ROBABA-600356 format. One record per residue: residue in one letter; chain; x, y, z of N, C-alpha, C in turn. Coordinates in steps of 0.02 Angstrom, whole numbers, plus 32768, in hexadecimal, padded with zeros to 4 digits. Each point is the difference from the previous one (the first is absolute). Example, Ala and Ser with C-alpha at 12.3 -4.5 7.8 and 13.67 -1.06 7.14 Angstrom:
REM ROBABA-600356
rest:A&kette:A&n_px:8294&n_py:7EE4&n_pz:8186&ca_px:7FD3&ca_py:803B&ca_pz:8000&c_px:802D&c_py:803C&c_pz:8000
rest:S&kette:A&n_px:7FEE&n_py:8035&n_pz:7FDC&ca_px:802A&ca_py:803B&ca_pz:8003&c_px:7FD9&c_py:8037&c_pz:8025
***
This chain:
REM ROBABA-600356
rest:M&kette:A&n_px:3C4B&n_py:D50E&n_pz:D541&ca_px:8008&ca_py:8016&ca_pz:8045&c_px:803F&c_py:802C&c_pz:8003
rest:N&kette:A&n_px:7FF8&n_py:803D&n_pz:801C&ca_px:803A&ca_py:802C&ca_pz:8005&c_px:802B&c_py:7FED&c_pz:803D
rest:L&kette:A&n_px:8039&n_py:8021&n_pz:8006&ca_px:8030&ca_py:7FEE&ca_pz:8035&c_px:7FE4&c_py:800B&c_pz:8046
rest:A&kette:A&n_px:7FD9&n_py:8036&n_pz:8009&ca_px:7FE3&ca_py:800D&ca_pz:8042&c_px:7FCF&c_py:7FC8&c_pz:8013
rest:E&kette:A&n_px:7FD8&n_py:7FE9&n_pz:7FD1&ca_px:7FD1&ca_py:7FCA&ca_pz:800E&c_px:8025&c_py:7FBF&c_pz:8010
rest:Q&kette:A&n_px:8037&n_py:7FF4&n_pz:7FDC&ca_px:8029&ca_py:7FC4&ca_pz:800E&c_px:801E&c_py:8004&c_pz:8046
rest:A&kette:A&n_px:801A&n_py:803A&n_pz:8011&ca_px:801E&ca_py:8009&ca_pz:8043&c_px:7FCB&c_py:7FFA&c_pz:8036
rest:N&kette:A&n_px:7FC6&n_py:801D&n_pz:7FF6&ca_px:7FCA&ca_py:7FFC&ca_pz:8030&c_px:7FEB&c_py:7FB8&c_pz:800B
rest:A&kette:A&n_px:7FF8&n_py:7FDA&n_pz:7FC9&ca_px:7FED&ca_py:7FBA&ca_pz:8006&c_px:8035&c_py:7FD8&c_pz:8025
rest:R&kette:A&n_px:803F&n_py:800D&n_pz:7FF2&ca_px:8037&ca_py:7FDC&ca_pz:8021&c_px:8001&c_py:800E&c_pz:804B
rest:L&kette:A&n_px:7FFA&n_py:8040&n_pz:8013&ca_px:8004&ca_py:8013&ca_pz:8046&c_px:7FC1&c_py:7FED&c_pz:8027
rest:A&kette:A&n_px:7FC7&n_py:7FFF&n_pz:7FDF&ca_px:7FC1&ca_py:7FEF&ca_pz:8022&c_px:8000&c_py:7FB8&c_pz:8019
rest:D&kette:A&n_px:802B&n_py:7FD6&n_pz:7FE4&ca_px:8004&ca_py:7FBA&ca_pz:8016&c_px:8029&c_py:7FF8&c_pz:8040
rest:W&kette:A&n_px:8023&n_py:8034&n_pz:8015&ca_px:8029&ca_py:7FFB&ca_pz:803C&c_px:7FD2&c_py:7FFE&c_pz:803E
rest:S&kette:A&n_px:800E&n_py:7FD2&n_pz:802C&ca_px:7FD6&ca_py:7FF7&ca_pz:803B&c_px:8005&c_py:803B&c_pz:8031
rest:A&kette:A&n_px:8037&n_py:8024&n_pz:7FFF&ca_px:800A&ca_py:8039&ca_pz:802D&c_px:7FDB&c_py:803E&c_pz:7FEA
rest:L&kette:A&n_px:7FE5&n_py:7FFF&n_pz:7FC3&ca_px:7FDE&ca_py:803B&ca_pz:7FE4&c_px:7FB6&c_py:7FF2&c_pz:7FF5
rest:S&kette:A&n_px:7FD8&n_py:8034&n_pz:8009&ca_px:7FB8&ca_py:7FFC&ca_pz:7FF2&c_px:7FEC&c_py:803E&c_pz:7FD9
rest:R&kette:A&n_px:7FC9&n_py:7FFA&n_pz:7FDC&ca_px:7FE8&ca_py:8038&ca_pz:7FD9&c_px:7FDF&c_py:8033&c_pz:802E
rest:G&kette:A&n_px:8007&n_py:8040&n_pz:7FEE&ca_px:7FE2&ca_py:8036&ca_pz:8026&c_px:7FEF&c_py:8039&c_pz:7FD2
rest:S&kette:A&n_px:7FEE&n_py:8038&n_pz:801C&ca_px:7FF3&ca_py:803C&ca_pz:7FD8&c_px:8033&c_py:8035&c_pz:8012
rest:A&kette:A&n_px:801E&n_py:801F&n_pz:7FCE&ca_px:8034&ca_py:8031&ca_pz:800B&c_px:7FE1&c_py:8044&c_pz:8012
rest:G&kette:A&n_px:801E&n_py:8020&n_pz:802F&ca_px:7FE8&ca_py:8042&ca_pz:8015&c_px:800C&c_py:8036&c_pz:7FCC
rest:C&kette:A&n_px:802E&n_py:7FF4&n_pz:7FD3&ca_px:8010&ca_py:8032&ca_pz:7FCD&c_px:7FD5&c_py:7FF8&c_pz:7FC2
rest:G&kette:A&n_px:7FD4&n_py:7FCF&n_pz:8000&ca_px:7FD4&ca_py:7FF5&ca_pz:7FC7&c_px:801A&c_py:7FCF&c_pz:7FCD
rest:A&kette:A&n_px:8039&n_py:7FE1&n_pz:800C&ca_px:801A&ca_py:7FCE&ca_pz:7FD2&c_px:7FCE&c_py:7FC7&c_pz:7FF9
rest:R&kette:A&n_px:7FFE&n_py:7FE2&n_pz:7FC6&ca_px:7FCE&ca_py:7FCC&ca_pz:7FF3&c_px:800E&c_py:7FC0&c_pz:8027
rest:H&kette:A&n_px:803F&n_py:7FEC&n_pz:8004&ca_px:8011&ca_py:7FC2&ca_pz:8023&c_px:8030&c_py:8010&c_pz:8039
rest:C&kette:A&n_px:7FF5&n_py:7FDD&n_pz:8038&ca_px:8028&ca_py:800A&ca_pz:803C&c_px:800A&c_py:7FBD&c_pz:8022
rest:L&kette:A&n_px:803C&n_py:7FF4&n_pz:8019&ca_px:800D&ca_py:7FC3&ca_pz:8026&c_px:801B&c_py:8015&c_pz:8044
rest:C&kette:A&n_px:7FE8&n_py:7FDD&n_pz:8034&ca_px:8010&ca_py:8013&ca_pz:8045&c_px:801F&c_py:7FC5&c_pz:8026
rest:A&kette:A&n_px:8026&n_py:8011&n_pz:8033&ca_px:8018&ca_py:7FD0&ca_pz:8030&c_px:7FDD&c_py:8012&c_pz:8041
rest:G&kette:A&n_px:7FCF&n_py:7FD7&n_pz:8014&ca_px:7FD7&ca_py:8012&ca_pz:8039&c_px:7FD9&c_py:803E&c_pz:7FF0
rest:T&kette:A&n_px:8008&n_py:8035&n_pz:8028&ca_px:7FDC&ca_py:803E&ca_pz:7FF3&c_px:802D&c_py:8034&c_pz:7FDD
rest:R&kette:A&n_px:803C&n_py:7FED&n_pz:7FEF&ca_px:802E&ca_py:802F&ca_pz:7FE2&c_px:8001&c_py:7FF9&c_pz:7FB4
rest:E&kette:A&n_px:7FF9&n_py:8037&n_pz:7FDE&ca_px:8004&ca_py:8001&ca_pz:7FB7&c_px:8049&c_py:7FF7&c_pz:7FED
rest:I&kette:A&n_px:800E&n_py:7FCF&n_pz:7FD6&ca_px:8044&ca_py:7FF0&ca_pz:7FEC&c_px:800D&c_py:8013&c_pz:7FB8
rest:V&kette:A&n_px:7FD1&n_py:7FF2&n_pz:7FD4&ca_px:800A&ca_py:800D&ca_pz:7FB8&c_px:7FBE&c_py:8014&c_pz:7FE0
rest:H&kette:A&n_px:8004&n_py:8031&n_pz:7FD3&ca_px:7FC6&ca_py:8011&ca_pz:7FD8&c_px:8015&c_py:8015&c_pz:7FBA
rest:F&kette:A&n_px:7FD3&n_py:7FF6&n_pz:7FD1&ca_px:800E&ca_py:8007&ca_pz:7FB9&c_px:7FE0&c_py:803F&c_pz:7FE4
rest:H&kette:A&n_px:8029&n_py:8029&n_pz:7FDF&ca_px:7FE9&ca_py:803D&ca_pz:7FDF&c_px:8006&c_py:7FF6&c_pz:7FB5
rest:G&kette:A&n_px:7FCA&n_py:7FF1&n_pz:7FDF&ca_px:8001&ca_py:7FF9&ca_pz:7FB8&c_px:8020&c_py:7FBF&c_pz:7FEA
rest:D&kette:A&n_px:8016&n_py:8001&n_pz:7FC2&ca_px:801B&ca_py:7FC3&ca_pz:7FE1&c_px:8049&c_py:7FF2&c_pz:8011
rest:N&kette:A&n_px:8025&n_py:8033&n_pz:8017&ca_px:8047&ca_py:7FF3&ca_pz:8009&c_px:8021&c_py:801E&c_pz:803E
rest:K&kette:A&n_px:7FD9&n_py:801A&n_pz:802F&ca_px:801E&ca_py:801B&ca_pz:803D&c_px:7FE2&c_py:7FDE&c_pz:803E
rest:V&kette:A&n_px:802D&n_py:7FEB&n_pz:802C&ca_px:7FEC&ca_py:7FDD&ca_pz:803D&c_px:8026&c_py:8020&c_pz:803A
rest:D&kette:A&n_px:7FDC&n_py:8011&n_pz:8035&ca_px:801F&ca_py:801C&ca_pz:803C&c_px:8007&c_py:7FC9&c_pz:8035
rest:V&kette:A&n_px:803A&n_py:7FFE&n_pz:8021&ca_px:800E&ca_py:7FCF&ca_pz:8034&c_px:8013&c_py:8027&c_pz:803F
rest:H&kette:A&n_px:7FE0&n_py:7FEF&n_pz:8038&ca_px:800F&ca_py:8020&ca_pz:8040&c_px:8039&c_py:7FDA&c_pz:8022
rest:L&kette:A&n_px:803D&n_py:801C&n_pz:7FFA&ca_px:803B&ca_py:7FDE&ca_pz:801B&c_px:8010&c_py:8015&c_pz:8048
rest:T&kette:A&n_px:7FEA&n_py:8037&n_pz:8017&ca_px:8011&ca_py:8022&ca_pz:803E&c_px:8041&c_py:8028&c_pz:7FF6
rest:H&kette:A&n_px:8008&n_py:8035&n_pz:8027&ca_px:803B&ca_py:802A&ca_pz:7FFB&c_px:803F&c_py:7FDA&c_pz:8010
rest:D&kette:A&n_px:7FFE&n_py:7FD6&n_pz:8034&ca_px:803B&ca_py:7FDA&ca_pz:8014&c_px:8018&c_py:7FD1&c_pz:7FC9
rest:M&kette:A&n_px:7FD1&n_py:7FDD&n_pz:7FE0&ca_px:8013&ca_py:7FD2&ca_pz:7FCB&c_px:801A&c_py:8025&c_pz:7FC3
rest:I&kette:A&n_px:7FE3&n_py:8039&n_pz:7FF0&ca_px:8019&ca_py:8028&ca_pz:7FC7&c_px:8047&c_py:8017&c_pz:800F
rest:N&kette:A&n_px:800D&n_py:8017&n_pz:803C&ca_px:8043&ca_py:8016&ca_pz:8012&c_px:8032&c_py:7FC6&c_pz:7FFB
rest:K&kette:A&n_px:7FEB&n_py:7FC6&n_pz:8015&ca_px:802B&ca_py:7FC5&ca_pz:7FFD&c_px:8010&c_py:7FEB&c_pz:7FB8
rest:L&kette:A&n_px:7FCE&n_py:8005&n_pz:7FD5&ca_px:8008&ca_py:7FE9&ca_pz:7FBA&c_px:8011&c_py:8038&c_pz:7FCF
rest:R&kette:A&n_px:8004&n_py:803D&n_pz:8018&ca_px:8008&ca_py:803A&ca_pz:7FD3&c_px:8038&c_py:7FF8&c_pz:7FCC
rest:P&kette:A&n_px:803C&n_py:7FE9&n_pz:8011&ca_px:8034&ca_py:7FF9&ca_pz:7FCC&c_px:7FEA&c_py:7FD2&c_pz:7FC6
rest:A&kette:A&n_px:7FDF&n_py:7FCA&n_pz:800F&ca_px:7FE9&ca_py:7FD3&ca_pz:7FCB&c_px:7FC4&c_py:801D&c_pz:7FDB
rest:L&kette:A&n_px:7FD3&n_py:8021&n_pz:8024&ca_px:7FC5&ca_py:801D&ca_pz:7FE1&c_px:8012&c_py:8037&c_pz:7FCE
rest:R&kette:A&n_px:8033&n_py:8027&n_pz:8011&ca_px:8014&ca_py:8037&ca_pz:7FD3&c_px:8019&c_py:7FE7&c_pz:7FBD
rest:N&kette:A&n_px:801B&n_py:7FC3&n_pz:7FFE&ca_px:801C&ca_py:7FE5&ca_pz:7FC2&c_px:7FCC&c_py:7FE6&c_pz:7FD0
rest:S&kette:A&n_px:7FC2&n_py:7FFB&n_pz:8014&ca_px:7FCC&ca_py:7FE5&ca_pz:7FD5&c_px:7FDC&c_py:8037&c_pz:7FDA
rest:S&kette:A&n_px:7FFE&n_py:7FF9&n_pz:7FBF&ca_px:7FDC&ca_py:8032&ca_pz:7FD7&c_px:7FB4&c_py:7FF5&c_pz:8002
rest:A&kette:A&n_px:7FEA&n_py:7FC7&n_pz:801C&ca_px:7FB9&ca_py:7FF1&ca_pz:8004&c_px:7FDF&c_py:801C&c_pz:803F
rest:L&kette:A&n_px:8027&n_py:8021&n_pz:802B&ca_px:7FE6&ca_py:8018&ca_pz:8040&c_px:7FFF&c_py:804C&c_pz:8004
rest:E&kette:A&n_px:7FCE&n_py:8019&n_pz:8024&ca_px:7FFC&ca_py:8046&ca_pz:8013&c_px:7FFF&c_py:8002&c_pz:804C
rest:L&kette:A&n_px:802A&n_py:802B&n_pz:801C&ca_px:8003&ca_py:8008&ca_pz:8049&c_px:7FE8&c_py:8045&c_pz:8012
rest:P&kette:A&n_px:7FBF&n_py:8009&n_pz:800E&ca_px:7FE8&ca_py:8042&ca_pz:8013&c_px:8022&c_py:8018&c_pz:8040
rest:A&kette:A&n_px:8010&n_py:803F&n_pz:8002&ca_px:8022&ca_py:801D&ca_pz:803A&c_px:7FD6&c_py:7FF9&c_pz:803F
rest:A&kette:A&n_px:801F&n_py:7FEE&n_pz:8037&ca_px:7FE1&ca_py:7FFC&ca_pz:8042&c_px:7FC1&c_py:7FD4&c_pz:8000
rest:S&kette:A&n_px:7FFF&n_py:7FCC&n_pz:7FD9&ca_px:7FC7&ca_py:7FD3&ca_pz:7FFE&c_px:8017&c_py:7FBA&c_pz:8013
rest:A&kette:A&n_px:7FD3&n_py:7FDA&n_pz:801D&ca_px:800E&ca_py:7FBA&ca_pz:8010&c_px:7FEC&c_py:7FD2&c_pz:7FC7
rest:W&kette:A&n_px:7FED&n_py:801D&n_pz:7FC8&ca_px:7FE9&ca_py:7FDB&ca_pz:7FC4&c_px:8034&c_py:8004&c_pz:7FC9
rest:V&kette:A&n_px:8004&n_py:7FCB&n_pz:7FD9&ca_px:8029&ca_py:7FFD&ca_pz:7FC4&c_px:7FD2&c_py:7FEF&c_pz:7FC6
rest:T&kette:A&n_px:800A&n_py:8021&n_pz:7FC7&ca_px:7FD8&ca_py:7FF2&ca_pz:7FC5&c_px:8028&c_py:7FD6&c_pz:7FD0
rest:V&kette:A&n_px:7FE2&n_py:7FCA&n_pz:7FE9&ca_px:8020&ca_py:7FD4&ca_pz:7FCF&c_px:7FDD&c_py:800A&c_pz:7FBD
rest:R&kette:A&n_px:8027&n_py:800F&n_pz:7FCC&ca_px:7FE5&ca_py:8006&ca_pz:7FBC&c_px:8007&c_py:7FBC&c_pz:7FDF
rest:L&kette:A&n_px:7FC7&n_py:7FE3&n_pz:7FEE&ca_px:8000&ca_py:7FBE&ca_pz:7FE0&c_px:8006&c_py:8008&c_pz:7FB5
rest:E&kette:A&n_px:803C&n_py:7FF4&n_pz:7FE5&ca_px:800B&ca_py:8007&ca_pz:7FB9&c_px:8017&c_py:7FBE&c_pz:7FE0
rest:A&kette:A&n_px:8013&n_py:7FD0&n_pz:8029&ca_px:8017&ca_py:7FBF&ca_pz:7FE8&c_px:7FEE&c_py:7FCB&c_pz:8034
rest:G&kette:A&n_px:8000&n_py:7FC2&n_pz:7FEB&ca_px:7FF0&ca_py:7FC9&ca_pz:802E&c_px:802E&c_py:7FFE&c_pz:803C
rest:S&kette:A&n_px:803F&n_py:8014&n_pz:7FF7&ca_px:802F&ca_py:7FFF&ca_pz:8038&c_px:7FED&c_py:8033&c_pz:8036
rest:D&kette:A&n_px:7FDA&n_py:8033&n_pz:7FED&ca_px:7FEA&ca_py:8031&ca_pz:8032&c_px:7FCE&c_py:7FE1&c_pz:8031
rest:I&kette:A&n_px:7FDC&n_py:7FCD&n_pz:7FEA&ca_px:7FD2&ca_py:7FDC&ca_pz:802D&c_px:8029&c_py:7FDC&c_pz:8036
rest:D&kette:A&n_px:8039&n_py:7FE3&n_pz:7FEC&ca_px:802C&ca_py:7FE0&ca_pz:8031&c_px:801B&c_py:8033&c_pz:8032
rest:L&kette:A&n_px:8013&n_py:803B&n_pz:7FE7&ca_px:8017&ca_py:8035&ca_pz:802D&c_px:7FC9&c_py:8014&c_pz:8030
rest:L&kette:A&n_px:7FC3&n_py:8007&n_pz:7FE6&ca_px:7FC7&ca_py:8010&ca_pz:802A&c_px:7FF6&c_py:7FCB&c_pz:8036
rest:A&kette:A&n_px:8003&n_py:7FC1&n_pz:7FEE&ca_px:7FF7&ca_py:7FCA&ca_pz:8031&c_px:8035&c_py:8003&c_pz:8036
rest:T&kette:A&n_px:803D&n_py:8010&n_pz:7FED&ca_px:8036&ca_py:8006&ca_pz:8031&c_px:7FF2&c_py:803A&c_pz:8030
rest:L&kette:A&n_px:7FE9&n_py:8038&n_pz:7FE5&ca_px:7FF1&ca_py:803A&ca_pz:802B&c_px:7FC4&c_py:7FF2&c_pz:802D
rest:V&kette:A&n_px:7FCF&n_py:7FDB&n_pz:7FE8&ca_px:7FC6&ca_py:7FEF&ca_pz:802A&c_px:8017&c_py:7FD2&c_pz:8039
rest:S&kette:A&n_px:802E&n_py:7FD2&n_pz:7FF2&ca_px:801C&ca_py:7FD6&ca_pz:8035&c_px:8023&c_py:802B&c_pz:8034
rest:A&kette:A&n_px:8027&n_py:8031&n_pz:7FE9&ca_px:8021&ca_py:802E&ca_pz:802F&c_px:7FCE&c_py:8029&c_pz:8027
rest:A&kette:A&n_px:7FC9&n_py:8014&n_pz:7FE0&ca_px:7FCC&ca_py:8026&ca_pz:8022&c_px:7FDF&c_py:7FD6&c_pz:8036
rest:L&kette:A&n_px:7FF3&n_py:7FC1&n_pz:7FF1&ca_px:7FE2&ca_py:7FD4&ca_pz:8033&c_px:802F&c_py:7FF7&c_pz:803B
rest:L&kette:A&n_px:8040&n_py:7FF8&n_pz:7FF2&ca_px:8032&ca_py:7FFA&ca_pz:8035&c_px:8003&c_py:8040&c_pz:8029
rest:A&kette:A&n_px:8000&n_py:8039&n_pz:7FDE&ca_px:8004&ca_py:8041&ca_pz:8023&c_px:7FC2&c_py:800B&c_pz:802B
rest:T&kette:A&n_px:7FC6&n_py:7FEE&n_pz:7FE7&ca_px:7FC2&ca_py:8008&ca_pz:8026&c_px:8000&c_py:7FD3&c_pz:803D
rest:A&kette:A&n_px:8015&n_py:7FC2&n_pz:7FF7&ca_px:8004&ca_py:7FD1&ca_pz:8039&c_px:8032&c_py:8018&c_pz:8034
rest:T&kette:A&n_px:8039&n_py:8019&n_pz:7FE9&ca_px:8033&ca_py:8019&ca_pz:802E&c_px:7FE8&c_py:803D&c_pz:8025
rest:A&kette:A&n_px:7FE0&n_py:802E&n_pz:7FDD&ca_px:7FE6&ca_py:803D&ca_pz:8020&c_px:7FCB&c_py:7FEF&c_pz:8033
rest:T&kette:A&n_px:7FD4&n_py:7FD2&n_pz:7FF0&ca_px:7FCB&ca_py:7FEB&ca_pz:802E&c_px:801E&c_py:7FDF&c_pz:803D
rest:A&kette:A&n_px:8030&n_py:7FD3&n_pz:7FF7&ca_px:8020&ca_py:7FDD&ca_pz:8038&c_px:8026&c_py:8032&c_pz:802D
rest:T&kette:A&n_px:8022&n_py:802F&n_pz:7FE2&ca_px:8026&ca_py:8031&ca_pz:8026&c_px:7FD1&c_py:802C&c_pz:8029
rest:A&kette:A&n_px:7FCA&n_py:8016&n_pz:7FE0&ca_px:7FD0&ca_py:802B&ca_pz:8024&c_px:7FE0&c_py:7FDA&c_pz:8039
rest:T&kette:A&n_px:7FF1&n_py:7FC1&n_pz:7FF6&ca_px:7FE1&ca_py:7FD7&ca_pz:8034&c_px:8031&c_py:7FF3&c_pz:8039
rest:A&kette:A&n_px:803F&n_py:7FF4&n_pz:7FF1&ca_px:8032&ca_py:7FF0&ca_pz:8033&c_px:8013&c_py:803D&c_pz:8029
rest:T&kette:A&n_px:8001&n_py:803B&n_pz:7FE2&ca_px:8016&ca_py:803B&ca_pz:8024&c_px:7FC8&c_py:8028&c_pz:8020
rest:A&kette:A&n_px:7FC4&n_py:7FF3&n_pz:7FEC&ca_px:7FC7&ca_py:8027&ca_pz:801A&c_px:7FE8&c_py:7FE3&c_pz:8042
rest:P&kette:A&n_px:7FEF&n_py:802B&n_pz:802F&ca_px:7FE3&ca_py:7FE7&ca_pz:803E&c_px:7FBB&c_py:7FE3&c_pz:7FF3
rest:P&kette:A&n_px:7FEA&n_py:7FD0&n_pz:8028&ca_px:7FBE&ca_py:7FE3&ca_pz:7FF4&c_px:7FC9&c_py:8035&c_pz:8006
rest:R&kette:A&n_px:7FD3&n_py:8000&n_pz:7FD1&ca_px:7FC7&ca_py:802E&ca_pz:8001&c_px:7FCA&c_py:7FE5&c_pz:7FD3
rest:Q&kette:A&n_px:7FC6&n_py:801E&n_pz:8004&ca_px:7FC9&ca_py:7FEC&ca_pz:7FD5&c_px:800F&c_py:8018&c_pz:7FB9
rest:P&kette:A&n_px:7FFA&n_py:7FD3&n_pz:7FCF&ca_px:800D&ca_py:8016&ca_pz:7FBB&c_px:7FCA&c_py:802F&c_pz:7FE7
rest:D&kette:A&n_px:8014&n_py:8032&n_pz:7FDC&ca_px:7FD2&ca_py:802F&ca_pz:7FE1&c_px:7FF2&c_py:7FE8&c_pz:7FB9
rest:P&kette:A&n_px:7FC1&n_py:7FEE&n_pz:7FEF&ca_px:7FF2&ca_py:7FE5&ca_pz:7FBE&c_px:8016&c_py:802F&c_pz:7FC8
rest:A&kette:A&n_px:7FFB&n_py:8041&n_pz:800A&ca_px:8015&ca_py:802F&ca_pz:7FCC&c_px:804B&c_py:7FFD&c_pz:7FF5
rest:E&kette:A&n_px:8027&n_py:7FF4&n_pz:8035&ca_px:8048&ca_py:7FFC&ca_pz:7FF9&c_px:8016&c_py:7FC4&c_pz:7FD8
rest:S&kette:A&n_px:7FDC&n_py:7FC9&n_pz:8006&ca_px:8017&ca_py:7FC2&ca_pz:7FE0&c_px:7FFC&c_py:8004&c_pz:7FB4
rest:V&kette:A&n_px:7FDC&n_py:802F&n_pz:7FE4&ca_px:7FFA&ca_py:8004&ca_pz:7FB8&c_px:8026&c_py:803B&c_pz:7FE2
rest:R&kette:A&n_px:8020&n_py:8028&n_pz:8029&ca_px:8024&ca_py:8039&ca_pz:7FE5&c_px:803F&c_py:7FE9&c_pz:7FDD
rest:T&kette:A&n_px:800E&n_py:801E&n_pz:7FC9&ca_px:803E&ca_py:7FF5&ca_pz:7FDC&c_px:800E&c_py:803F&c_pz:7FD8
rest:T&kette:A&n_px:803B&n_py:8007&n_pz:7FE7&ca_px:8010&ca_py:803A&ca_pz:7FD8&c_px:7FD6&c_py:7FFF&c_pz:7FC1
rest:P&kette:A&n_px:7FDD&n_py:8037&n_pz:7FF2&ca_px:7FD6&ca_py:8000&ca_pz:7FC4&c_px:8028&c_py:7FFC&c_pz:7FC0
rest:C&kette:A&n_px:7FE0&n_py:7FEB&n_pz:7FCC&ca_px:801D&ca_py:7FFB&ca_pz:7FBE&c_px:801D&c_py:8043&c_pz:7FEC
rest:P&kette:A&n_px:8039&n_py:8001&n_pz:7FDE&ca_px:801E&ca_py:8040&ca_pz:7FED&c_px:7FDA&c_py:8025&c_pz:7FC9
rest:R&kette:A&n_px:7FCF&n_py:7FE1&n_pz:7FE3&ca_px:7FD9&ca_py:8020&ca_pz:7FCB&c_px:7FCA&c_py:802C&c_pz:801F
rest:N&kette:A&n_px:7FF2&n_py:8038&n_pz:7FE2&ca_px:7FCC&ca_py:802D&ca_pz:801A&c_px:7FBC&c_py:7FE2&c_pz:7FF7
rest:S&kette:A&n_px:7FD7&n_py:8005&n_pz:8034&ca_px:7FBC&ca_py:7FE7&ca_pz:7FFD&c_px:7FD6&c_py:8025&c_pz:8034
rest:S&kette:A&n_px:7FC2&n_py:800D&n_pz:7FEF&ca_px:7FD4&ca_py:8020&ca_pz:8030&c_px:7FED&c_py:7FD0&c_pz:8038
rest:Q&kette:A&n_px:8009&n_py:7FBF&n_pz:7FF5&ca_px:7FED&ca_py:7FCF&ca_pz:8032&c_px:8038&c_py:7FF2&c_pz:8032
rest:T&kette:A&n_px:803D&n_py:8016&n_pz:7FF1&ca_px:8039&ca_py:7FED&ca_pz:8028&c_px:7FF8&c_py:8012&c_pz:804A
rest:S&kette:A&n_px:7FE2&n_py:8038&n_pz:8010&ca_px:7FFC&ca_py:8016&ca_pz:8046&c_px:7FCE&c_py:7FD8&c_pz:8029
rest:R&kette:A&n_px:7FD2&n_py:7FDC&n_pz:7FE2&ca_px:7FCD&ca_py:7FDD&ca_pz:8027&c_px:7FFB&c_py:7FB5&c_pz:7FF0
rest:W&kette:A&n_px:8035&n_py:7FE3&n_pz:7FE8&ca_px:7FFD&ca_py:7FBB&ca_pz:7FEB&c_px:8015&c_py:7FD0&c_pz:8038
rest:H&kette:A&n_px:7FE8&n_py:7FC5&n_pz:7FFB&ca_px:8014&ca_py:7FCA&ca_pz:802C&c_px:8013&c_py:7FC6&c_pz:7FD3
rest:P&kette:A&n_px:8040&n_py:7FEF&n_pz:7FFC&ca_px:8016&ca_py:7FCD&ca_pz:7FD1&c_px:7FE0&c_py:7FBC&c_pz:800F
rest:C&kette:A&n_px:7FF1&n_py:7FDD&n_pz:7FCC&ca_px:7FE8&ca_py:7FBB&ca_pz:8005&c_px:7FBF&c_py:7FF8&c_pz:8025
rest:R&kette:A&n_px:7FD9&n_py:8033&n_pz:8002&ca_px:7FBD&ca_py:7FFD&ca_pz:801C&c_px:7FCF&c_py:8015&c_pz:7FCB
rest:R&kette:A&n_px:7FC4&n_py:7FEA&n_pz:8007&ca_px:7FCC&ca_py:8013&ca_pz:7FD0&c_px:7FF1&c_py:804A&c_pz:800A
rest:P&kette:A&n_px:7FF7&n_py:8024&n_pz:7FC8&ca_px:7FF1&ca_py:8047&ca_pz:8007&c_px:7FBA&c_py:800A&c_pz:801C
rest:R&kette:A&n_px:7FF6&n_py:8039&n_pz:8021&ca_px:7FBE&ca_py:8010&ca_pz:801B&c_px:7FD1&c_py:800E&c_pz:7FC7
rest:R&kette:A&n_px:7FC1&n_py:7FF5&n_pz:800D&ca_px:7FCD&ca_py:8010&ca_pz:7FCD&c_px:7FFF&c_py:804C&c_pz:7FF9
rest:P&kette:A&n_px:8006&n_py:8019&n_pz:7FC2&ca_px:8005&ca_py:8048&ca_pz:7FF8&c_px:7FC0&c_py:8026&c_pz:8012
rest:F&kette:A&n_px:7FC6&n_py:7FDF&n_pz:7FFD&ca_px:7FC2&ca_py:8024&ca_pz:800E&c_px:7FDF&c_py:7FE8&c_pz:8041
rest:A&kette:A&n_px:8027&n_py:7FE6&n_pz:802D&ca_px:7FE4&ca_py:7FE9&ca_pz:8040&c_px:7FE9&c_py:803D&c_pz:8028
rest:R&kette:A&n_px:7FC8&n_py:7FF7&n_pz:8021&ca_px:7FE7&ca_py:8037&ca_pz:802A&c_px:8028&c_py:8004&c_pz:8040
rest:P&kette:A&n_px:800F&n_py:803C&n_pz:8016&ca_px:8025&ca_py:8007&ca_pz:803F&c_px:7FD3&c_py:7FEA&c_pz:803A
rest:R&kette:A&n_px:8020&n_py:7FE6&n_pz:8033&ca_px:7FDA&ca_py:7FEC&ca_pz:803C&c_px:7FE9&c_py:803D&c_pz:8025
rest:K&kette:A&n_px:7FC4&n_py:7FFA&n_pz:801E&ca_px:7FE6&ca_py:8038&ca_pz:8027&c_px:8023&c_py:8002&c_pz:8043
rest:K&kette:A&n_px:8010&n_py:803B&n_pz:8015&ca_px:8020&ca_py:8009&ca_pz:8041&c_px:7FCA&c_py:7FFD&c_pz:8035
rest:E&kette:A&n_px:800F&n_py:7FDC&n_pz:8035&ca_px:7FD0&ca_py:7FFE&ca_pz:8037&c_px:800A&c_py:803C&c_pz:802C
rest:G&kette:A&n_px:7FCD&n_py:8016&n_pz:801D&ca_px:8004&ca_py:803B&ca_pz:802B&c_px:7FBE&c_py:8023&c_pz:8002
rest:R&kette:A&n_px:8001&n_py:803E&n_pz:8012&ca_px:7FC3&ca_py:8026&ca_pz:8006&c_px:7FE5&c_py:8010&c_pz:7FBB
rest:S&kette:A&n_px:7FC0&n_py:7FFA&n_pz:7FF9&ca_px:7FE0&ca_py:8014&ca_pz:7FC2&c_px:7FE8&c_py:8048&c_pz:8007
rest:P&kette:A&n_px:7FFE&n_py:8025&n_pz:7FC9&ca_px:7FE9&ca_py:8045&ca_pz:8004&c_px:7FB7&c_py:8004&c_pz:8016
rest:D&kette:A&n_px:7FF0&n_py:8031&n_pz:802A&ca_px:7FBB&ca_py:8008&ca_pz:8019&c_px:7FD5&c_py:8024&c_pz:7FD0
***
């Protein structure tokens, strides 16, 4: 079992996380509610959605780690799994991501005026920093649409 599989197995046991499908095409994805929190790219790279606020708060410590990549202007951090201790680092960052997501959700709920929730809004998150053709139309932690589904017929006047 490689390090990514070990990390995935360890995190999948957390009650706050559930399996989902990554919008960027990553094979494994873990979500908190409808928000994508972590996904695995290959055998040694894992992306964690920390939020911009949490990255800014932790930036001095994050810069000191050689196992991390901080893409510019992204709410994601990439962890390179090269040793068992990197799994511990990943678990710590996932804990911070869960805290950041809970804080962001609570803040948005407390400051927003009461209104009807928009289902599309509840699943939006910053897309993965990796390039993907799917990134613009993905919904994290939801089942993908059937690729060959027939479009619904529009109701209205039929041609004479």
